[in-house]
A tleap script that builds the chain and sets N, CA, C and O, in Angstrom:
source leaprc.protein.ff14SB
mol = sequence {
  NMET TRP ALA MET LYS LYS LEU LYS ILE ASP
  TRP SER GLU ALA ALA GLU GLN ARG LEU ILE
  GLY LEU ILE GLU LEU ASP GLU PHE ARG LEU
  LYS ALA TYR GLU SER SER THR LEU TYR LYS
  GLU LYS MET LYS LYS MET ARG LEU PHE THR
  GLY LYS LEU LYS SER LYS TRP THR GLY PRO
  TYR LEU VAL THR GLN LEU PHE PRO HIE GLY
  ALA PHE GLU LEU GLU THR ASN GLU VAL LEU
  GLY PHE LYS VAL ASN GLY GLN ARG ILE LYS
  ILE TYR LEU GLY HIE ALA GLU SER SER ASP
  LYS VAL ILE GLU ALA TYR HIE LEU ASP GLU
  CVAL
}
set mol.1.N position { 16.701 38.559 27.507 }
set mol.1.CA position { 17.167 40.655 27.260 }
set mol.1.C position { 18.600 40.743 26.905 }
set mol.1.O position { 18.823 41.768 26.261 }
set mol.2.N position { 19.390 40.190 27.059 }
set mol.2.CA position { 20.891 40.414 26.773 }
set mol.2.C position { 20.849 40.235 25.082 }
set mol.2.O position { 21.591 40.893 24.353 }
set mol.3.N position { 19.731 39.108 24.499 }
set mol.3.CA position { 19.850 38.888 23.293 }
set mol.3.C position { 19.265 39.924 22.550 }
set mol.3.O position { 19.599 40.191 21.396 }
set mol.4.N position { 18.174 40.667 23.351 }
set mol.4.CA position { 17.576 41.404 22.212 }
set mol.4.C position { 18.268 43.119 22.369 }
set mol.4.O position { 17.858 44.127 21.792 }
set mol.5.N position { 19.491 42.995 23.400 }
set mol.5.CA position { 20.158 44.518 23.686 }
set mol.5.C position { 21.601 44.228 22.564 }
set mol.5.O position { 22.408 45.062 22.156 }
set mol.6.N position { 21.545 42.919 22.316 }
set mol.6.CA position { 22.771 42.758 21.499 }
set mol.6.C position { 22.163 42.585 19.868 }
set mol.6.O position { 22.989 42.809 18.984 }
set mol.7.N position { 21.146 42.305 19.558 }
set mol.7.CA position { 20.663 42.982 18.214 }
set mol.7.C position { 20.036 43.649 18.203 }
set mol.7.O position { 19.175 43.409 17.356 }
set mol.8.N position { 19.862 44.634 18.776 }
set mol.8.CA position { 19.318 45.712 18.848 }
set mol.8.C position { 17.966 46.049 18.803 }
set mol.8.O position { 17.605 47.189 18.510 }
set mol.9.N position { 16.909 44.825 19.165 }
set mol.9.CA position { 15.529 44.833 18.675 }
set mol.9.C position { 14.728 45.558 20.116 }
set mol.9.O position { 15.058 45.438 21.296 }
set mol.10.N position { 13.790 46.189 19.631 }
set mol.10.CA position { 13.196 47.199 20.800 }
set mol.10.C position { 12.144 45.738 21.104 }
set mol.10.O position { 11.854 44.916 20.235 }
set mol.11.N position { 11.690 45.689 22.558 }
set mol.11.CA position { 11.052 45.125 23.024 }
set mol.11.C position { 9.916 45.102 22.375 }
set mol.11.O position { 9.653 43.945 22.047 }
set mol.12.N position { 8.872 46.097 21.934 }
set mol.12.CA position { 7.499 45.868 21.267 }
set mol.12.C position { 7.430 45.259 20.135 }
set mol.12.O position { 6.459 44.666 19.663 }
set mol.13.N position { 9.026 45.482 19.455 }
set mol.13.CA position { 8.838 44.997 17.856 }
set mol.13.C position { 9.216 43.525 18.033 }
set mol.13.O position { 8.344 42.798 17.556 }
set mol.14.N position { 10.480 42.707 18.696 }
set mol.14.CA position { 10.081 41.563 19.641 }
set mol.14.C position { 8.801 40.573 20.036 }
set mol.14.O position { 8.534 39.377 19.921 }
set mol.15.N position { 8.210 41.684 20.531 }
set mol.15.CA position { 6.480 41.004 20.760 }
set mol.15.C position { 5.590 41.057 19.852 }
set mol.15.O position { 4.530 40.487 20.112 }
set mol.16.N position { 5.702 41.627 18.744 }
set mol.16.CA position { 4.988 41.582 17.773 }
set mol.16.C position { 5.623 40.366 17.002 }
set mol.16.O position { 5.048 39.279 17.027 }
set mol.17.N position { 6.714 40.525 16.369 }
set mol.17.CA position { 7.297 39.342 15.592 }
set mol.17.C position { 7.009 37.697 16.759 }
set mol.17.O position { 7.351 36.616 16.281 }
set mol.18.N position { 6.628 37.724 17.643 }
set mol.18.CA position { 6.357 36.533 18.034 }
set mol.18.C position { 4.890 36.231 18.203 }
set mol.18.O position { 4.457 35.079 18.171 }
set mol.19.N position { 4.122 37.318 18.389 }
set mol.19.CA position { 2.605 37.059 18.125 }
set mol.19.C position { 2.517 36.884 16.628 }
set mol.19.O position { 1.636 36.097 16.283 }
set mol.20.N position { 3.210 37.424 15.677 }
set mol.20.CA position { 2.880 36.900 14.318 }
set mol.20.C position { 3.262 35.273 14.291 }
set mol.20.O position { 2.405 34.460 13.947 }
set mol.21.N position { 4.643 34.842 14.688 }
set mol.21.CA position { 4.969 33.789 14.715 }
set mol.21.C position { 3.586 32.810 15.106 }
set mol.21.O position { 3.122 31.943 14.365 }
set mol.22.N position { 3.092 33.166 16.389 }
set mol.22.CA position { 2.370 32.014 16.995 }
set mol.22.C position { 1.175 32.190 15.921 }
set mol.22.O position { 0.884 31.125 15.376 }
set mol.23.N position { 0.527 33.153 15.561 }
set mol.23.CA position { -0.478 33.531 14.745 }
set mol.23.C position { -0.372 32.617 13.708 }
set mol.23.O position { -1.220 31.734 13.578 }
set mol.24.N position { 0.907 32.766 12.688 }
set mol.24.CA position { 1.026 31.672 11.769 }
set mol.24.C position { 1.135 29.938 12.094 }
set mol.24.O position { 0.730 29.004 11.402 }
set mol.25.N position { 1.785 29.927 13.310 }
set mol.25.CA position { 2.070 28.416 13.859 }
set mol.25.C position { 0.209 27.790 14.063 }
set mol.25.O position { -0.192 26.659 13.790 }
set mol.26.N position { -0.635 28.983 14.627 }
set mol.26.CA position { -2.245 28.673 14.741 }
set mol.26.C position { -2.581 28.020 13.441 }
set mol.26.O position { -2.894 26.843 13.262 }
set mol.27.N position { -2.455 29.057 12.496 }
set mol.27.CA position { -2.805 28.796 11.426 }
set mol.27.C position { -2.442 27.293 10.592 }
set mol.27.O position { -3.158 26.634 9.839 }
set mol.28.N position { -1.363 27.112 10.950 }
set mol.28.CA position { -0.835 25.831 10.104 }
set mol.28.C position { -1.291 24.736 10.908 }
set mol.28.O position { -1.264 23.645 10.338 }
set mol.29.N position { -1.805 24.761 12.388 }
set mol.29.CA position { -2.327 23.918 13.022 }
set mol.29.C position { -4.167 23.675 12.381 }
set mol.29.O position { -4.734 22.622 12.089 }
set mol.30.N position { -4.520 24.638 12.355 }
set mol.30.CA position { -5.659 24.822 11.731 }
set mol.30.C position { -5.855 23.853 10.573 }
set mol.30.O position { -6.508 22.813 10.661 }
set mol.31.N position { -5.048 24.412 9.160 }
set mol.31.CA position { -4.792 23.578 7.836 }
set mol.31.C position { -4.674 22.435 7.828 }
set mol.31.O position { -5.227 21.808 6.924 }
set mol.32.N position { -3.916 21.746 8.823 }
set mol.32.CA position { -3.973 20.245 8.881 }
set mol.32.C position { -4.638 19.589 9.932 }
set mol.32.O position { -4.615 18.372 10.115 }
set mol.33.N position { -5.245 20.440 10.638 }
set mol.33.CA position { -6.596 19.562 11.186 }
set mol.33.C position { -7.579 19.244 9.910 }
set mol.33.O position { -7.908 18.118 9.538 }
set mol.34.N position { -7.942 20.398 9.369 }
set mol.34.CA position { -8.747 20.528 8.267 }
set mol.34.C position { -8.622 19.321 7.064 }
set mol.34.O position { -9.472 18.643 6.488 }
set mol.35.N position { -6.879 19.409 6.963 }
set mol.35.CA position { -6.589 18.413 5.787 }
set mol.35.C position { -6.875 16.453 6.311 }
set mol.35.O position { -7.222 15.486 5.632 }
set mol.36.N position { -6.560 16.579 7.634 }
set mol.36.CA position { -7.015 15.316 8.414 }
set mol.36.C position { -8.372 15.130 8.360 }
set mol.36.O position { -8.624 13.942 8.158 }
set mol.37.N position { -9.317 15.794 8.454 }
set mol.37.CA position { -10.831 15.700 8.581 }
set mol.37.C position { -11.335 15.287 7.256 }
set mol.37.O position { -12.328 14.569 7.140 }
set mol.38.N position { -10.702 15.706 6.327 }
set mol.38.CA position { -11.005 15.524 4.951 }
set mol.38.C position { -10.141 13.801 4.751 }
set mol.38.O position { -10.822 12.813 4.476 }
set mol.39.N position { -8.920 13.726 4.904 }
set mol.39.CA position { -8.538 12.504 5.059 }
set mol.39.C position { -9.491 11.341 5.404 }
set mol.39.O position { -9.433 10.260 4.818 }
set mol.40.N position { -10.255 11.583 6.255 }
set mol.40.CA position { -10.834 10.543 7.320 }
set mol.40.C position { -11.994 10.362 6.566 }
set mol.40.O position { -12.469 9.228 6.506 }
set mol.41.N position { -12.759 11.678 5.733 }
set mol.41.CA position { -13.953 11.469 5.215 }
set mol.41.C position { -13.777 10.466 3.852 }
set mol.41.O position { -14.694 9.822 3.343 }
set mol.42.N position { -12.298 10.500 3.370 }
set mol.42.CA position { -12.263 9.960 1.949 }
set mol.42.C position { -11.939 8.162 2.463 }
set mol.42.O position { -12.480 7.134 2.054 }
set mol.43.N position { -11.286 8.277 3.081 }
set mol.43.CA position { -10.992 6.995 3.841 }
set mol.43.C position { -12.662 5.926 4.344 }
set mol.43.O position { -12.833 4.714 4.214 }
set mol.44.N position { -13.634 6.991 4.916 }
set mol.44.CA position { -14.674 6.394 5.229 }
set mol.44.C position { -15.506 6.013 3.914 }
set mol.44.O position { -16.430 5.205 4.003 }
set mol.45.N position { -15.177 6.588 2.726 }
set mol.45.CA position { -15.754 6.595 1.532 }
set mol.45.C position { -15.168 5.076 0.692 }
set mol.45.O position { -15.747 4.166 0.098 }
set mol.46.N position { -13.899 5.345 0.975 }
set mol.46.CA position { -13.176 4.210 0.199 }
set mol.46.C position { -13.135 2.344 1.171 }
set mol.46.O position { -12.673 1.277 0.766 }
set mol.47.N position { -13.651 2.597 2.156 }
set mol.47.CA position { -14.138 1.423 2.818 }
set mol.47.C position { -15.533 0.844 2.233 }
set mol.47.O position { -15.724 -0.367 2.124 }
set mol.48.N position { -16.408 1.739 1.899 }
set mol.48.CA position { -18.054 1.450 1.002 }
set mol.48.C position { -17.366 0.435 0.078 }
set mol.48.O position { -17.944 -0.634 -0.119 }
set mol.49.N position { -15.914 0.730 -0.637 }
set mol.49.CA position { -15.849 0.237 -1.839 }
set mol.49.C position { -14.738 -0.873 -2.154 }
set mol.49.O position { -13.963 -0.956 -3.107 }
set mol.50.N position { -14.935 -1.778 -0.929 }
set mol.50.CA position { -13.805 -2.698 -0.431 }
set mol.50.C position { -13.746 -3.431 -1.401 }
set mol.50.O position { -12.577 -3.700 -1.679 }
set mol.51.N position { -14.777 -4.074 -2.325 }
set mol.51.CA position { -15.167 -4.767 -3.128 }
set mol.51.C position { -14.256 -4.525 -4.946 }
set mol.51.O position { -14.127 -5.165 -5.989 }
set mol.52.N position { -13.901 -3.410 -4.462 }
set mol.52.CA position { -13.271 -3.224 -6.050 }
set mol.52.C position { -11.742 -3.751 -5.495 }
set mol.52.O position { -11.128 -4.550 -6.201 }
set mol.53.N position { -11.337 -3.430 -4.619 }
set mol.53.CA position { -10.062 -3.545 -4.151 }
set mol.53.C position { -9.416 -5.134 -3.877 }
set mol.53.O position { -8.236 -5.407 -3.654 }
set mol.54.N position { -10.532 -6.036 -3.965 }
set mol.54.CA position { -10.098 -7.225 -3.350 }
set mol.54.C position { -9.096 -7.967 -4.519 }
set mol.54.O position { -9.159 -7.438 -5.629 }
set mol.55.N position { -8.257 -9.037 -4.396 }
set mol.55.CA position { -8.012 -9.750 -5.694 }
set mol.55.C position { -8.675 -10.734 -6.411 }
set mol.55.O position { -9.551 -11.400 -5.859 }
set mol.56.N position { -8.361 -10.918 -7.607 }
set mol.56.CA position { -9.349 -11.480 -8.499 }
set mol.56.C position { -8.536 -12.662 -8.569 }
set mol.56.O position { -9.106 -13.417 -9.358 }
set mol.57.N position { -7.468 -13.207 -8.126 }
set mol.57.CA position { -7.068 -14.721 -8.019 }
set mol.57.C position { -7.491 -15.434 -6.665 }
set mol.57.O position { -6.909 -15.247 -5.596 }
set mol.58.N position { -8.549 -16.251 -6.843 }
set mol.58.CA position { -9.173 -17.052 -5.851 }
set mol.58.C position { -9.003 -18.283 -6.156 }
set mol.58.O position { -9.155 -18.494 -7.359 }
set mol.59.N position { -8.789 -19.030 -5.638 }
set mol.59.CA position { -8.709 -20.382 -5.623 }
set mol.59.C position { -7.452 -20.814 -6.019 }
set mol.59.O position { -6.567 -19.966 -6.124 }
set mol.60.N position { -7.127 -22.380 -6.341 }
set mol.60.CA position { -5.956 -22.982 -6.700 }
set mol.60.C position { -5.889 -23.069 -8.351 }
set mol.60.O position { -6.798 -23.649 -8.946 }
set mol.61.N position { -4.869 -22.521 -9.017 }
set mol.61.CA position { -4.864 -22.449 -10.383 }
set mol.61.C position { -3.712 -24.247 -10.963 }
set mol.61.O position { -2.730 -24.608 -10.315 }
set mol.62.N position { -4.107 -24.824 -11.927 }
set mol.62.CA position { -3.161 -25.580 -12.488 }
set mol.62.C position { -2.208 -24.932 -13.646 }
set mol.62.O position { -2.597 -24.303 -14.630 }
set mol.63.N position { -0.989 -25.214 -13.319 }
set mol.63.CA position { -0.325 -24.628 -14.055 }
set mol.63.C position { 0.056 -25.585 -15.517 }
set mol.63.O position { 0.719 -26.622 -15.493 }
set mol.64.N position { -0.530 -24.961 -16.739 }
set mol.64.CA position { -0.600 -25.772 -17.872 }
set mol.64.C position { 0.548 -25.571 -18.808 }
set mol.64.O position { 1.107 -26.507 -19.380 }
set mol.65.N position { 0.859 -24.387 -18.935 }
set mol.65.CA position { 2.567 -24.447 -19.746 }
set mol.65.C position { 3.796 -23.586 -19.186 }
set mol.65.O position { 3.362 -22.818 -18.327 }
set mol.66.N position { 4.492 -23.513 -19.278 }
set mol.66.CA position { 5.530 -22.933 -18.738 }
set mol.66.C position { 6.654 -22.180 -20.031 }
set mol.66.O position { 7.376 -22.893 -20.727 }
set mol.67.N position { 6.610 -20.498 -20.173 }
set mol.67.CA position { 7.432 -20.220 -20.999 }
set mol.67.C position { 8.442 -19.737 -20.551 }
set mol.67.O position { 8.837 -19.779 -19.386 }
set mol.68.N position { 9.101 -19.064 -21.788 }
set mol.68.CA position { 10.457 -18.362 -21.762 }
set mol.68.C position { 10.344 -17.480 -20.389 }
set mol.68.O position { 9.284 -17.215 -19.823 }
set mol.69.N position { 11.383 -17.162 -20.055 }
set mol.69.CA position { 11.765 -15.978 -18.757 }
set mol.69.C position { 10.870 -15.747 -18.058 }
set mol.69.O position { 10.496 -14.606 -17.784 }
set mol.70.N position { 10.189 -17.149 -17.501 }
set mol.70.CA position { 9.487 -17.165 -15.974 }
set mol.70.C position { 8.164 -17.327 -16.297 }
set mol.70.O position { 7.531 -18.040 -15.519 }
set mol.71.N position { 7.406 -16.730 -17.493 }
set mol.71.CA position { 6.111 -16.988 -17.420 }
set mol.71.C position { 5.299 -18.356 -17.183 }
set mol.71.O position { 5.787 -19.485 -17.132 }
set mol.72.N position { 4.191 -18.059 -17.074 }
set mol.72.CA position { 3.325 -19.406 -16.325 }
set mol.72.C position { 1.874 -18.962 -17.480 }
set mol.72.O position { 1.471 -17.868 -17.876 }
set mol.73.N position { 1.395 -20.381 -17.737 }
set mol.73.CA position { 0.092 -20.212 -18.231 }
set mol.73.C position { -0.858 -21.045 -17.131 }
set mol.73.O position { -0.747 -22.257 -16.944 }
set mol.74.N position { -1.679 -20.300 -16.535 }
set mol.74.CA position { -2.737 -20.782 -15.451 }
set mol.74.C position { -4.057 -21.421 -15.779 }
set mol.74.O position { -4.369 -21.155 -16.940 }
set mol.75.N position { -4.762 -22.019 -15.288 }
set mol.75.CA position { -6.037 -22.294 -15.620 }
set mol.75.C position { -6.775 -22.841 -14.443 }
set mol.75.O position { -6.114 -23.292 -13.507 }
set mol.76.N position { -8.311 -22.848 -14.388 }
set mol.76.CA position { -9.006 -23.271 -13.266 }
set mol.76.C position { -10.192 -24.215 -14.266 }
set mol.76.O position { -9.960 -24.454 -15.451 }
set mol.77.N position { -11.174 -24.575 -13.718 }
set mol.77.CA position { -12.669 -24.998 -13.965 }
set mol.77.C position { -13.327 -24.095 -14.834 }
set mol.77.O position { -13.715 -24.347 -15.975 }
set mol.78.N position { -13.468 -22.595 -13.971 }
set mol.78.CA position { -14.159 -21.793 -14.682 }
set mol.78.C position { -13.424 -20.698 -15.465 }
set mol.78.O position { -14.011 -19.729 -15.948 }
set mol.79.N position { -11.965 -20.934 -15.572 }
set mol.79.CA position { -11.228 -19.751 -16.156 }
set mol.79.C position { -10.112 -20.400 -17.330 }
set mol.79.O position { -9.256 -21.175 -16.903 }
set mol.80.N position { -10.135 -20.121 -18.584 }
set mol.80.CA position { -9.283 -20.713 -19.416 }
set mol.80.C position { -8.136 -20.076 -19.349 }
set mol.80.O position { -8.058 -18.934 -18.896 }
set mol.81.N position { -7.086 -20.768 -19.809 }
set mol.81.CA position { -5.715 -19.988 -19.798 }
set mol.81.C position { -5.374 -19.022 -19.946 }
set mol.81.O position { -5.845 -18.357 -20.868 }
set mol.82.N position { -4.382 -18.496 -19.090 }
set mol.82.CA position { -3.723 -17.307 -19.381 }
set mol.82.C position { -2.680 -16.927 -18.810 }
set mol.82.O position { -2.466 -17.531 -17.759 }
set mol.83.N position { -1.869 -16.088 -19.111 }
set mol.83.CA position { -0.177 -15.857 -18.796 }
set mol.83.C position { -0.168 -15.122 -17.926 }
set mol.83.O position { -0.950 -14.172 -17.981 }
set mol.84.N position { 0.905 -15.299 -16.542 }
set mol.84.CA position { 1.423 -14.621 -15.787 }
set mol.84.C position { 2.136 -14.516 -15.662 }
set mol.84.O position { 2.879 -15.338 -16.197 }
set mol.85.N position { 2.869 -13.266 -14.719 }
set mol.85.CA position { 4.638 -13.591 -14.288 }
set mol.85.C position { 4.499 -14.540 -13.428 }
set mol.85.O position { 3.382 -14.777 -12.968 }
set mol.86.N position { 5.825 -15.406 -12.973 }
set mol.86.CA position { 6.151 -15.987 -12.362 }
set mol.86.C position { 6.300 -15.812 -10.816 }
set mol.86.O position { 6.108 -16.481 -9.801 }
set mol.87.N position { 6.835 -14.302 -11.233 }
set mol.87.CA position { 6.742 -13.954 -9.599 }
set mol.87.C position { 5.827 -13.890 -8.793 }
set mol.87.O position { 5.850 -13.960 -7.565 }
set mol.88.N position { 4.394 -13.653 -10.018 }
set mol.88.CA position { 3.332 -13.059 -8.783 }
set mol.88.C position { 2.538 -15.032 -8.289 }
set mol.88.O position { 1.491 -15.207 -7.665 }
set mol.89.N position { 3.196 -15.824 -8.672 }
set mol.89.CA position { 2.267 -17.045 -8.077 }
set mol.89.C position { 2.940 -17.612 -6.837 }
set mol.89.O position { 4.143 -17.868 -6.853 }
set mol.90.N position { 2.179 -17.813 -5.754 }
set mol.90.CA position { 2.718 -18.539 -4.677 }
set mol.90.C position { 2.174 -20.300 -4.725 }
set mol.90.O position { 1.227 -20.881 -5.256 }
set mol.91.N position { 2.790 -20.524 -4.269 }
set mol.91.CA position { 2.856 -22.313 -3.770 }
set mol.91.C position { 1.704 -22.687 -3.292 }
set mol.91.O position { 1.411 -22.104 -2.248 }
set mol.92.N position { 0.881 -23.505 -3.698 }
set mol.92.CA position { -0.335 -23.935 -3.027 }
set mol.92.C position { -0.364 -25.564 -2.607 }
set mol.92.O position { -0.346 -26.444 -3.468 }
set mol.93.N position { -0.409 -25.839 -1.189 }
set mol.93.CA position { -0.126 -26.982 -0.660 }
set mol.93.C position { -1.317 -27.650 -0.567 }
set mol.93.O position { -1.288 -28.789 -0.102 }
set mol.94.N position { -2.624 -27.054 -1.003 }
set mol.94.CA position { -3.779 -27.803 -0.843 }
set mol.94.C position { -4.076 -27.906 0.799 }
set mol.94.O position { -3.487 -27.319 1.706 }
set mol.95.N position { -5.457 -29.078 0.893 }
set mol.95.CA position { -5.787 -29.416 2.279 }
set mol.95.C position { -4.452 -30.254 2.801 }
set mol.95.O position { -3.440 -30.679 2.245 }
set mol.96.N position { -4.971 -30.275 4.158 }
set mol.96.CA position { -3.966 -31.513 5.006 }
set mol.96.C position { -3.992 -33.165 4.640 }
set mol.96.O position { -3.139 -34.043 4.761 }
set mol.97.N position { -5.312 -33.163 4.160 }
set mol.97.CA position { -5.324 -34.561 3.694 }
set mol.97.C position { -4.663 -35.060 2.394 }
set mol.97.O position { -4.125 -36.163 2.294 }
set mol.98.N position { -4.754 -34.138 1.397 }
set mol.98.CA position { -4.293 -34.155 0.204 }
set mol.98.C position { -2.545 -34.095 0.172 }
set mol.98.O position { -1.893 -34.928 -0.459 }
set mol.99.N position { -1.979 -33.085 0.880 }
set mol.99.CA position { -1.112 -32.631 0.972 }
set mol.99.C position { 0.094 -34.078 0.722 }
set mol.99.O position { 1.165 -33.797 0.184 }
set mol.100.N position { -0.069 -35.003 0.981 }
set mol.100.CA position { 1.126 -35.616 1.385 }
set mol.100.C position { 1.271 -36.847 0.165 }
set mol.100.O position { 1.915 -37.896 0.142 }
set mol.101.N position { 0.341 -36.184 -0.835 }
set mol.101.CA position { 0.228 -37.073 -2.062 }
set mol.101.C position { 0.824 -36.208 -3.393 }
set mol.101.O position { 0.331 -35.096 -3.583 }
set mol.102.N position { 1.781 -36.651 -4.236 }
set mol.102.CA position { 2.283 -35.828 -5.392 }
set mol.102.C position { 1.745 -36.409 -6.423 }
set mol.102.O position { 1.680 -37.638 -6.397 }
set mol.103.N position { 1.306 -35.793 -7.408 }
set mol.103.CA position { 0.533 -36.050 -8.421 }
set mol.103.C position { 1.379 -36.194 -9.278 }
set mol.103.O position { 1.552 -37.333 -9.711 }
set mol.104.N position { 2.157 -35.120 -9.786 }
set mol.104.CA position { 3.347 -35.121 -10.937 }
set mol.104.C position { 3.908 -33.456 -10.199 }
set mol.104.O position { 3.391 -32.545 -9.551 }
set mol.105.N position { 5.263 -33.789 -10.781 }
set mol.105.CA position { 6.522 -32.970 -10.146 }
set mol.105.C position { 7.361 -32.386 -11.289 }
set mol.105.O position { 8.244 -33.094 -11.773 }
set mol.106.N position { 7.150 -31.132 -11.762 }
set mol.106.CA position { 8.071 -30.503 -12.254 }
set mol.106.C position { 9.395 -29.872 -12.039 }
set mol.106.O position { 9.284 -28.756 -11.531 }
set mol.107.N position { 10.538 -30.222 -12.255 }
set mol.107.CA position { 11.663 -28.946 -11.559 }
set mol.107.C position { 11.839 -28.443 -12.756 }
set mol.107.O position { 11.843 -28.835 -13.923 }
set mol.108.N position { 12.005 -27.324 -12.073 }
set mol.108.CA position { 12.073 -26.337 -13.162 }
set mol.108.C position { 13.361 -26.192 -13.805 }
set mol.108.O position { 13.466 -25.651 -14.906 }
set mol.109.N position { 14.554 -26.753 -13.019 }
set mol.109.CA position { 15.774 -26.716 -13.685 }
set mol.109.C position { 15.692 -27.754 -14.957 }
set mol.109.O position { 16.647 -27.908 -15.718 }
set mol.110.N position { 14.425 -28.459 -15.102 }
set mol.110.CA position { 14.650 -29.777 -16.107 }
set mol.110.C position { 13.834 -29.227 -17.146 }
set mol.110.O position { 13.724 -29.881 -18.183 }
set mol.111.N position { 13.360 -28.343 -17.056 }
set mol.111.CA position { 12.404 -27.679 -18.146 }
set mol.111.C position { 13.037 -26.930 -19.492 }
set mol.111.O position { 12.287 -26.421 -20.325 }
savepdb mol mol.pdb
quit
């Protein structure tokens, strides 16, 4: 009450401003609810197209060539050689039975 006297605001005017603020807050809440329901609907549709988002990199690849600046050429039985950035490659350790045996090893410092 003392703040209203200090600011010289009428009681009815303060009540009206308070109502306007509450109405604006309610409108904001409704817009947020509508946008969240739209987002949920879009996410439901996205789940239907999960095949598009799957990785195209399946199975172990054989490194056939090393290029300067960390590029590699990879290939499998089905896919012929293609170049990739070396930072995208993860080491494949193989199955537990075959991980003890090293066929051929290249150290990157020597190449």
